[in-house]
C-alpha positions in Angstrom: 99.8 95.3 73.2 96.6 93.5 74.2 96.6 94.6 77.9 95.1 98.1 78.4 94.7 100.6 81.3 92.2 99.5 84.1 92.5 95.8 83.1 92.7 93.4 86.0 95.9 91.3 85.6 97.7 88.5 87.4 101.5 88.4 87.5 102.9 85.1 86.1 106.6 85.5 86.6 109.1 87.3 88.8 109.2 88.2 92.5 105.6 89.2 92.6 104.3 86.0 90.9 100.6 85.3 91.8 99.7 88.9 92.7 96.6 90.4 91.2 96.3 94.1 90.5 94.8 96.8 88.2 96.9 98.3 85.4 97.5 101.9 86.2 99.5 102.8 83.1 100.3 100.9 79.9 103.5 101.8 78.1 103.1 100.2 74.6 106.3 101.6 73.1 108.4 99.8 75.8 105.9 96.9 76.0 105.6 97.5 79.8 102.9 97.9 82.4 102.6 99.7 85.7 100.4 97.5 87.9 99.0 98.6 91.3 100.9 97.0 94.2 103.5 95.2 92.0 107.2 95.7 91.6 107.5 98.4 94.4 110.9 100.0 94.8 112.3 102.4 97.4 113.2 105.8 96.0 115.0 108.6 98.0 113.7 112.1 97.7 115.7 115.2 98.7 114.0 118.0 100.6 112.5 120.5 98.2 112.1 123.3 100.7 114.4 124.5 103.5 112.1 123.4 106.3 111.2 120.0 104.7 112.9 116.7 105.5 114.1 114.2 102.9 112.2 110.9 102.7 112.1 107.4 101.3 109.1 106.8 99.1 107.6 103.5 97.7 107.3 103.8 94.0 105.6 101.4 91.6 107.9 100.5 88.8 107.0 99.1 85.3 107.1 95.3 84.5 107.3 93.7 81.1 103.9 92.9 79.7 104.8 89.3 79.0 104.9 88.7 82.8 101.2 89.6 83.2 98.0 88.0 81.9 94.4 89.2 82.0 92.1 87.8 84.8 88.9 86.3 83.4 85.9 88.0 84.8 83.8 84.8 85.0 86.2 82.2 86.4 88.8 84.5 88.1 91.7 82.6 86.5 94.2 83.9 84.0 93.3 83.8 80.3 94.5 84.7 76.9 92.9 87.5 74.9 91.3 87.3 71.4 89.6 89.8 69.1 86.4 89.3 67.3 84.1 91.5 65.2 80.8 92.5 66.9 78.5 95.1 65.3 81.2 96.4 63.0 83.8 96.9 65.8 86.6 94.7 67.1 86.2 93.8 70.8 88.5 91.9 73.1 87.3 88.6 74.7 88.6 86.1 77.1 89.5 82.9 75.3 88.8 80.7 78.4 85.2 81.7 78.9 84.3 83.8 75.8 83.3 86.8 77.9 83.9 90.3 76.5 86.5 92.4 78.2 
């Protein structure tokens, strides 16, 4: 998977299309991402102690990685990712501007 944790991504499909957020977790086995502020669901929580009330929490759920693209640091638009060899190490770069990620 080309998208990693802490990358800035834009959502290109689904109910949150157009939103931009930071990747909180990458789940490469399931090819999914958890993106800050995207795909928020309501989850009910039972009280854990006798004097505590139950509550409804907003939880960020995973989305498929194909529905997100990296945001280019120079132009601020979405871009594809490439790999190239720099000083004996492979680095990711934005194909639109050529900037390293």
